TORTOR-605506 format. One record per residue (C-alpha): x, y, z. Coordinates in nm, 4 decimals, padded with zeros to 6 digits, always signed. Example, Ala and Ser with C-alpha at 12.3 -4.5 7.8 and 13.67 -1.06 7.14 Angstrom:
<x +01.2300&y -00.4500&z +00.7800>
<x +01.3670&y -00.1060&z +00.7140>
This chain:
<x +12.1393&y +01.8904&z +05.7246>
<x +12.2137&y +02.0564&z +05.3881>
<x +12.0051&y +01.7971&z +05.2067>
<x +11.7080&y +01.8762&z +05.4329>
<x +11.7398&y +02.2487&z +05.3604>
<x +11.7535&y +02.1816&z +04.9859>
<x +11.4568&y +01.9453&z +05.0108>
<x +11.2515&y +02.2044&z +05.2014>
<x +11.3401&y +02.4760&z +04.9511>
<x +11.2415&y +02.2567&z +04.6560>
<x +10.9106&y +02.1690&z +04.8235>
<x +10.8398&y +02.5360&z +04.8953>
<x +10.9395&y +02.6323&z +04.5421>
<x +10.6980&y +02.3736&z +04.4033>
<x +10.4207&y +02.5229&z +04.6210>
<x +10.5037&y +02.8694&z +04.4858>
<x +10.4781&y +02.7374&z +04.1303>
<x +10.1445&y +02.5718&z +04.2101>
<x +10.0089&y +02.8991&z +04.3525>
<x +10.1228&y +03.0776&z +04.0357>
<x +09.9782&y +02.8142&z +03.8012>
<x +09.6437&y +02.8033&z +03.9840>
<x +09.6226&y +03.1839&z +03.9849>
<x +09.6739&y +03.1752&z +03.6067>
<x +09.3995&y +02.9130&z +03.5643>
<x +09.1688&y +03.1203&z +03.7856>
<x +09.2200&y +03.4194&z +03.5534>
<x +09.2091&y +03.2311&z +03.2203>
<x +09.5802&y +03.2842&z +03.1592>
<x +09.8338&y +03.0360&z +03.0261>
<x +10.0967&y +02.9835&z +03.2985>
<x +10.3547&y +02.8511&z +03.0507>
<x +10.3095&y +03.1461&z +02.8137>
<x +10.3497&y +03.4038&z +03.0907>
<x +10.6486&y +03.2174&z +03.2324>
<x +10.8121&y +03.2077&z +02.8880>
<x +10.7489&y +03.5795&z +02.8488>
<x +10.9252&y +03.6461&z +03.1794>
<x +11.2103&y +03.4028&z +03.1113>
<x +11.2438&y +03.3670&z +02.7314>
<x +11.5952&y +03.2238&z +02.7588>
<x +11.4703&y +02.9180&z +02.9474>
<x +11.3365&y +02.6257&z +02.7538>
<x +11.0631&y +02.4281&z +02.9293>
<x +11.0232&y +02.4443&z +03.3050>
<x +10.9655&y +02.0809&z +03.3974>
<x +10.8394&y +02.1627&z +03.7461>
<x +10.5847&y +02.4066&z +03.6011>
<x +10.4649&y +02.1431&z +03.3548>
<x +10.4369&y +01.8900&z +03.6378>
<x +10.2513&y +02.1313&z +03.8659>
<x +10.0061&y +02.2422&z +03.5950>
<x +09.8676&y +01.8892&z +03.6112>
<x +09.7823&y +01.9529&z +03.9782>
<x +09.5713&y +02.2618&z +03.9114>
<x +09.1932&y +02.2439&z +03.9257>
<x +08.9226&y +02.4199&z +03.7256>
<x +08.8721&y +02.7755&z +03.8422>
<x +08.5209&y +02.6888&z +03.9586>
<x +08.6702&y +02.4375&z +04.2037>
<x +08.9630&y +02.6530&z +04.3160>
<x +08.9927&y +02.8889&z +04.6071>
<x +09.0620&y +03.2499&z +04.5210>
<x +09.4280&y +03.3462&z +04.5272>
<x +09.4610&y +03.7175&z +04.6016>
<x +09.6818&y +03.9075&z +04.3581>
<x +09.8927&y +04.0456&z +04.6421>
<x +09.9557&y +03.6972&z +04.7797>
<x +10.0853&y +03.5737&z +04.4456>
<x +10.3076&y +03.8781&z +04.3983>
<x +10.4536&y +03.8389&z +04.7482>
<x +10.5222&y +03.4684&z +04.6952>
<x +10.6894&y +03.5285&z +04.3584>
<x +10.9072&y +03.8038&z +04.5019>
<x +11.0001&y +03.5935&z +04.8059>
<x +11.1536&y +03.3418&z +04.5652>
<x +11.3260&y +03.6094&z +04.3570>
<x +11.0948&y +03.5746&z +04.0571>
<x +11.0865&y +03.9483&z +03.9931>
<x +11.0542&y +03.9168&z +03.6155>
<x +10.7535&y +03.6886&z +03.6512>
<x +10.6047&y +03.9168&z +03.9179>
<x +10.6367&y +04.2051&z +03.6699>
<x +10.4461&y +04.0094&z +03.4028>
<x +10.1803&y +03.9075&z +03.6568>
<x +10.1429&y +04.2709&z +03.7697>
<x +10.0918&y +04.3724&z +03.4072>
<x +09.8124&y +04.1144&z +03.3737>
<x +09.6532&y +04.2377&z +03.6979>
<x +09.6606&y +04.5941&z +03.5662>
<x +09.5021&y +04.4847&z +03.2352>
<x +09.2260&y +04.3028&z +03.4204>
<x +09.1445&y +04.6028&z +03.6395>
<x +09.1040&y +04.8423&z +03.3432>
């Protein structure tokens, strides 16, 4: 039972990272650079690197609303990354 819960969480976390990475691609941002800015103490995020390979060109991608990304990041406790993303959203809207 515990293994199933962990498996589901890891799958959902990977989906959250894919949403984040694709949103970055859609807005010409480097997902690794923003992630490093939010979490400078972490070295490389292997899951992020793996998921970046699954992103598509922004012309092929569906739009990911800013609010959706922020909600997903916050649901997983990625408040620092959500803060950096919000900053980029604010820059874009100026």
